[in-house]
PDB file of N, CA, C and O in Angstrom:
ATOM      1  N   MET A   1      34.723 -36.713 -13.034  1.00  0.00           N
ATOM      2  CA  MET A   1      35.792 -37.356 -13.770  1.00  0.00           C
ATOM      3  C   MET A   1      35.673 -38.879 -13.714  1.00  0.00           C
ATOM      4  O   MET A   1      35.726 -39.541 -14.750  1.00  0.00           O
ATOM      5  N   TRP A   2      35.514 -39.436 -12.520  1.00  0.00           N
ATOM      6  CA  TRP A   2      35.415 -40.891 -12.373  1.00  0.00           C
ATOM      7  C   TRP A   2      34.164 -41.424 -13.048  1.00  0.00           C
ATOM      8  O   TRP A   2      34.155 -42.528 -13.592  1.00  0.00           O
ATOM      9  N   LYS A   3      33.111 -40.625 -13.005  1.00  0.00           N
ATOM     10  CA  LYS A   3      31.860 -41.063 -13.621  1.00  0.00           C
ATOM     11  C   LYS A   3      32.038 -41.240 -15.128  1.00  0.00           C
ATOM     12  O   LYS A   3      31.546 -42.208 -15.707  1.00  0.00           O
ATOM     13  N   LYS A   4      32.740 -40.306 -15.757  1.00  0.00           N
ATOM     14  CA  LYS A   4      32.992 -40.393 -17.195  1.00  0.00           C
ATOM     15  C   LYS A   4      33.841 -41.620 -17.520  1.00  0.00           C
ATOM     16  O   LYS A   4      33.575 -42.322 -18.495  1.00  0.00           O
ATOM     17  N   LEU A   5      34.863 -41.878 -16.701  1.00  0.00           N
ATOM     18  CA  LEU A   5      35.725 -43.041 -16.941  1.00  0.00           C
ATOM     19  C   LEU A   5      34.941 -44.340 -16.794  1.00  0.00           C
ATOM     20  O   LEU A   5      35.141 -45.275 -17.569  1.00  0.00           O
ATOM     21  N   LEU A   6      34.054 -44.405 -15.808  1.00  0.00           N
ATOM     22  CA  LEU A   6      33.238 -45.606 -15.631  1.00  0.00           C
ATOM     23  C   LEU A   6      32.282 -45.808 -16.799  1.00  0.00           C
ATOM     24  O   LEU A   6      32.060 -46.936 -17.237  1.00  0.00           O
ATOM     25  N   ILE A   7      31.723 -44.724 -17.297  1.00  0.00           N
ATOM     26  CA  ILE A   7      30.818 -44.820 -18.449  1.00  0.00           C
ATOM     27  C   ILE A   7      31.586 -45.300 -19.685  1.00  0.00           C
ATOM     28  O   ILE A   7      31.112 -46.163 -20.423  1.00  0.00           O
ATOM     29  N   ILE A   8      32.762 -44.736 -19.899  1.00  0.00           N
ATOM     30  CA  ILE A   8      33.585 -45.143 -21.050  1.00  0.00           C
ATOM     31  C   ILE A   8      33.987 -46.611 -20.926  1.00  0.00           C
ATOM     32  O   ILE A   8      33.932 -47.358 -21.903  1.00  0.00           O
ATOM     33  N   ALA A   9      34.392 -47.024 -19.722  1.00  0.00           N
ATOM     34  CA  ALA A   9      34.764 -48.424 -19.504  1.00  0.00           C
ATOM     35  C   ALA A   9      33.565 -49.339 -19.742  1.00  0.00           C
ATOM     36  O   ALA A   9      33.719 -50.424 -20.304  1.00  0.00           O
ATOM     37  N   GLY A  10      32.400 -48.924 -19.332  1.00  0.00           N
ATOM     38  CA  GLY A  10      31.190 -49.720 -19.565  1.00  0.00           C
ATOM     39  C   GLY A  10      30.869 -49.852 -21.044  1.00  0.00           C
ATOM     40  O   GLY A  10      30.499 -50.932 -21.507  1.00  0.00           O
ATOM     41  N   VAL A  11      31.004 -48.781 -21.775  1.00  0.00           N
ATOM     42  CA  VAL A  11      30.738 -48.809 -23.216  1.00  0.00           C
ATOM     43  C   VAL A  11      31.745 -49.719 -23.918  1.00  0.00           C
ATOM     44  O   VAL A  11      31.376 -50.504 -24.792  1.00  0.00           O
ATOM     45  N   ILE A  12      33.012 -49.610 -23.535  1.00  0.00           N
ATOM     46  CA  ILE A  12      34.038 -50.462 -24.146  1.00  0.00           C
ATOM     47  C   ILE A  12      33.788 -51.922 -23.805  1.00  0.00           C
ATOM     48  O   ILE A  12      33.933 -52.795 -24.661  1.00  0.00           O
ATOM     49  N   GLY A  13      33.413 -52.195 -22.555  1.00  0.00           N
ATOM     50  CA  GLY A  13      33.106 -53.571 -22.153  1.00  0.00           C
ATOM     51  C   GLY A  13      31.920 -54.136 -22.910  1.00  0.00           C
ATOM     52  O   GLY A  13      31.941 -55.294 -23.327  1.00  0.00           O
ATOM     53  N   ALA A  14      30.888 -53.329 -23.090  1.00  0.00           N
ATOM     54  CA  ALA A  14      29.710 -53.785 -23.836  1.00  0.00           C
ATOM     55  C   ALA A  14      30.060 -54.045 -25.295  1.00  0.00           C
ATOM     56  O   ALA A  14      29.592 -55.023 -25.878  1.00  0.00           O
ATOM     57  N   ALA A  15      30.876 -53.183 -25.889  1.00  0.00           N
ATOM     58  CA  ALA A  15      31.283 -53.373 -27.282  1.00  0.00           C
ATOM     59  C   ALA A  15      32.109 -54.647 -27.431  1.00  0.00           C
ATOM     60  O   ALA A  15      31.958 -55.379 -28.410  1.00  0.00           O
ATOM     61  N   ALA A  16      32.979 -54.909 -26.463  1.00  0.00           N
ATOM     62  CA  ALA A  16      33.787 -56.128 -26.514  1.00  0.00           C
ATOM     63  C   ALA A  16      32.901 -57.365 -26.392  1.00  0.00           C
ATOM     64  O   ALA A  16      33.139 -58.363 -27.072  1.00  0.00           O
ATOM     65  N   ALA A  17      31.887 -57.310 -25.538  1.00  0.00           N
ATOM     66  CA  ALA A  17      30.982 -58.448 -25.377  1.00  0.00           C
ATOM     67  C   ALA A  17      30.190 -58.699 -26.658  1.00  0.00           C
ATOM     68  O   ALA A  17      30.002 -59.850 -27.053  1.00  0.00           O
ATOM     69  N   VAL A  18      29.732 -57.647 -27.301  1.00  0.00           N
ATOM     70  CA  VAL A  18      28.985 -57.789 -28.556  1.00  0.00           C
ATOM     71  C   VAL A  18      29.893 -58.356 -29.644  1.00  0.00           C
ATOM     72  O   VAL A  18      29.474 -59.227 -30.407  1.00  0.00           O
ATOM     73  N   ALA A  19      31.131 -57.872 -29.723  1.00  0.00           N
ATOM     74  CA  ALA A  19      32.068 -58.367 -30.736  1.00  0.00           C
ATOM     75  C   ALA A  19      32.370 -59.844 -30.498  1.00  0.00           C
ATOM     76  O   ALA A  19      32.448 -60.622 -31.449  1.00  0.00           O
ATOM     77  N   ARG A  20      32.540 -60.232 -29.237  1.00  0.00           N
ATOM     78  CA  ARG A  20      32.834 -61.634 -28.913  1.00  0.00           C
ATOM     79  C   ARG A  20      31.646 -62.526 -29.291  1.00  0.00           C
ATOM     80  O   ARG A  20      31.826 -63.623 -29.820  1.00  0.00           O
ATOM     81  N   LYS A  21      30.434 -62.042 -29.014  1.00  0.00           N
ATOM     82  CA  LYS A  21      29.241 -62.824 -29.344  1.00  0.00           C
ATOM     83  C   LYS A  21      29.089 -62.963 -30.859  1.00  0.00           C
ATOM     84  O   LYS A  21      28.720 -64.032 -31.346  1.00  0.00           O
ATOM     85  N   ALA A  22      29.367 -61.903 -31.602  1.00  0.00           N
ATOM     86  CA  ALA A  22      29.272 -61.955 -33.060  1.00  0.00           C
ATOM     87  C   ALA A  22      30.308 -62.912 -33.631  1.00  0.00           C
ATOM     88  O   ALA A  22      30.008 -63.658 -34.564  1.00  0.00           O
ATOM     89  N   LYS A  23      31.526 -62.906 -33.088  1.00  0.00           N
ATOM     90  CA  LYS A  23      32.565 -63.813 -33.569  1.00  0.00           C
ATOM     91  C   LYS A  23      32.192 -65.260 -33.273  1.00  0.00           C
ATOM     92  O   LYS A  23      32.388 -66.136 -34.115  1.00  0.00           O
ATOM     93  N   ASN A  24      31.661 -65.512 -32.096  1.00  0.00           N
ATOM     94  CA  ASN A  24      31.247 -66.874 -31.749  1.00  0.00           C
ATOM     95  C   ASN A  24      30.136 -67.359 -32.675  1.00  0.00           C
ATOM     96  O   ASN A  24      30.139 -68.517 -33.093  1.00  0.00           O
ATOM     97  N   ALA A  25      29.186 -66.480 -32.997  1.00  0.00           N
ATOM     98  CA  ALA A  25      28.109 -66.857 -33.903  1.00  0.00           C
ATOM     99  C   ALA A  25      28.652 -67.143 -35.297  1.00  0.00           C
ATOM    100  O   ALA A  25      28.208 -68.083 -35.956  1.00  0.00           O
ATOM    101  N   SER A  26      29.597 -66.347 -35.743  1.00  0.00           N
ATOM    102  CA  SER A  26      30.207 -66.556 -37.058  1.00  0.00           C
ATOM    103  C   SER A  26      30.964 -67.881 -37.093  1.00  0.00           C
ATOM    104  O   SER A  26      30.863 -68.635 -38.061  1.00  0.00           O
ATOM    105  N   ASP A  27      31.724 -68.159 -36.029  1.00  0.00           N
ATOM    106  CA  ASP A  27      32.461 -69.425 -35.963  1.00  0.00           C
ATOM    107  C   ASP A  27      31.501 -70.613 -35.963  1.00  0.00           C
ATOM    108  O   ASP A  27      31.766 -71.629 -36.606  1.00  0.00           O
ATOM    109  N   GLU A  28      30.399 -70.485 -35.252  1.00  0.00           N
ATOM    110  CA  GLU A  28      29.412 -71.568 -35.199  1.00  0.00           C
ATOM    111  C   GLU A  28      28.793 -71.803 -36.575  1.00  0.00           C
ATOM    112  O   GLU A  28      28.612 -72.949 -36.988  1.00  0.00           O
ATOM    113  N   ARG A  29      28.467 -70.717 -37.287  1.00  0.00           N
ATOM    114  CA  ARG A  29      27.913 -70.850 -38.644  1.00  0.00           C
ATOM    115  C   ARG A  29      28.911 -71.526 -39.575  1.00  0.00           C
ATOM    116  O   ARG A  29      28.536 -72.391 -40.367  1.00  0.00           O
ATOM    117  N   ALA A  30      30.171 -71.140 -39.485  1.00  0.00           N
ATOM    118  CA  ALA A  30      31.206 -71.733 -40.343  1.00  0.00           C
ATOM    119  C   ALA A  30      31.361 -73.223 -40.041  1.00  0.00           C
ATOM    120  O   ALA A  30      31.483 -74.034 -40.959  1.00  0.00           O
ATOM    121  N   LEU A  31      31.356 -73.581 -38.767  1.00  0.00           N
ATOM    122  CA  LEU A  31      31.476 -74.979 -38.394  1.00  0.00           C
ATOM    123  C   LEU A  31      30.264 -75.777 -38.875  1.00  0.00           C
ATOM    124  O   LEU A  31      30.411 -76.890 -39.382  1.00  0.00           O
ATOM    125  N   TRP A  32      29.082 -75.215 -38.717  1.00  0.00           N
ATOM    126  CA  TRP A  32      27.866 -75.892 -39.175  1.00  0.00           C
ATOM    127  C   TRP A  32      27.895 -76.068 -40.687  1.00  0.00           C
ATOM    128  O   TRP A  32      27.521 -77.124 -41.197  1.00  0.00           O
ATOM    129  N   HIS A  33      28.333 -75.047 -41.400  1.00  0.00           N
ATOM    130  CA  HIS A  33      28.422 -75.131 -42.864  1.00  0.00           C
ATOM    131  C   HIS A  33      29.400 -76.231 -43.271  1.00  0.00           C
ATOM    132  O   HIS A  33      29.118 -77.015 -44.178  1.00  0.00           O
ATOM    133  N   GLU A  34      30.528 -76.286 -42.610  1.00  0.00           N
ATOM    134  CA  GLU A  34      31.528 -77.302 -42.930  1.00  0.00           C
ATOM    135  C   GLU A  34      31.006 -78.709 -42.636  1.00  0.00           C
ATOM    136  O   GLU A  34      31.294 -79.652 -43.373  1.00  0.00           O
ATOM    137  N   ALA A  35      30.247 -78.840 -41.569  1.00  0.00           N
ATOM    138  CA  ALA A  35      29.750 -80.151 -41.160  1.00  0.00           C
ATOM    139  C   ALA A  35      28.606 -80.644 -42.045  1.00  0.00           C
ATOM    140  O   ALA A  35      28.387 -81.851 -42.151  1.00  0.00           O
ATOM    141  N   THR A  36      27.883 -79.735 -42.673  1.00  0.00           N
ATOM    142  CA  THR A  36      26.695 -80.131 -43.428  1.00  0.00           C
ATOM    143  C   THR A  36      26.867 -80.104 -44.934  1.00  0.00           C
ATOM    144  O   THR A  36      25.956 -80.498 -45.662  1.00  0.00           O
ATOM    145  N   THR A  37      28.028 -79.644 -45.424  1.00  0.00           N
ATOM    146  CA  THR A  37      28.230 -79.642 -46.878  1.00  0.00           C
ATOM    147  C   THR A  37      28.934 -80.933 -47.293  1.00  0.00           C
ATOM    148  O   THR A  37      29.713 -81.511 -46.534  1.00  0.00           O
ATOM    149  N   ALA A  38      28.644 -81.355 -48.483  1.00  0.00           N
ATOM    150  CA  ALA A  38      29.262 -82.587 -48.991  1.00  0.00           C
ATOM    151  C   ALA A  38      30.740 -82.337 -49.266  1.00  0.00           C
ATOM    152  O   ALA A  38      31.109 -81.262 -49.739  1.00  0.00           O
ATOM    153  N   PRO A  39      31.568 -83.301 -48.978  1.00  0.00           N
ATOM    154  CA  PRO A  39      32.998 -83.123 -49.262  1.00  0.00           C
ATOM    155  C   PRO A  39      33.251 -83.074 -50.768  1.00  0.00           C
ATOM    156  O   PRO A  39      32.544 -83.709 -51.551  1.00  0.00           O
ATOM    157  N   ASP A  40      34.242 -82.333 -51.146  1.00  0.00           N
ATOM    158  CA  ASP A  40      34.591 -82.158 -52.556  1.00  0.00           C
ATOM    159  C   ASP A  40      35.838 -82.984 -52.847  1.00  0.00           C
ATOM    160  O   ASP A  40      36.948 -82.577 -52.505  1.00  0.00           O
ATOM    161  N   TYR A  41      35.658 -84.145 -53.479  1.00  0.00           N
ATOM    162  CA  TYR A  41      36.761 -85.064 -53.743  1.00  0.00           C
ATOM    163  C   TYR A  41      37.253 -84.981 -55.186  1.00  0.00           C
ATOM    164  O   TYR A  41      37.482 -86.009 -55.823  1.00  0.00           O
ATOM    165  N   ARG A  42      37.416 -83.778 -55.695  1.00  0.00           N
ATOM    166  CA  ARG A  42      37.892 -83.621 -57.066  1.00  0.00           C
ATOM    167  C   ARG A  42      39.361 -83.845 -57.165  1.00  0.00           C
ATOM    168  O   ARG A  42      39.927 -83.751 -58.255  1.00  0.00           O
TER     169      ARG A  42
END
């Protein structure tokens, strides 16, 4: 029983780490895009 709970907790922890890394990469791309595009003064 405990072994299954530890495995499930590990899988959930790994999924959370991957999601956090993907969000950070997305935020970094958005910031880089904003910093490198010309401003639109229309």
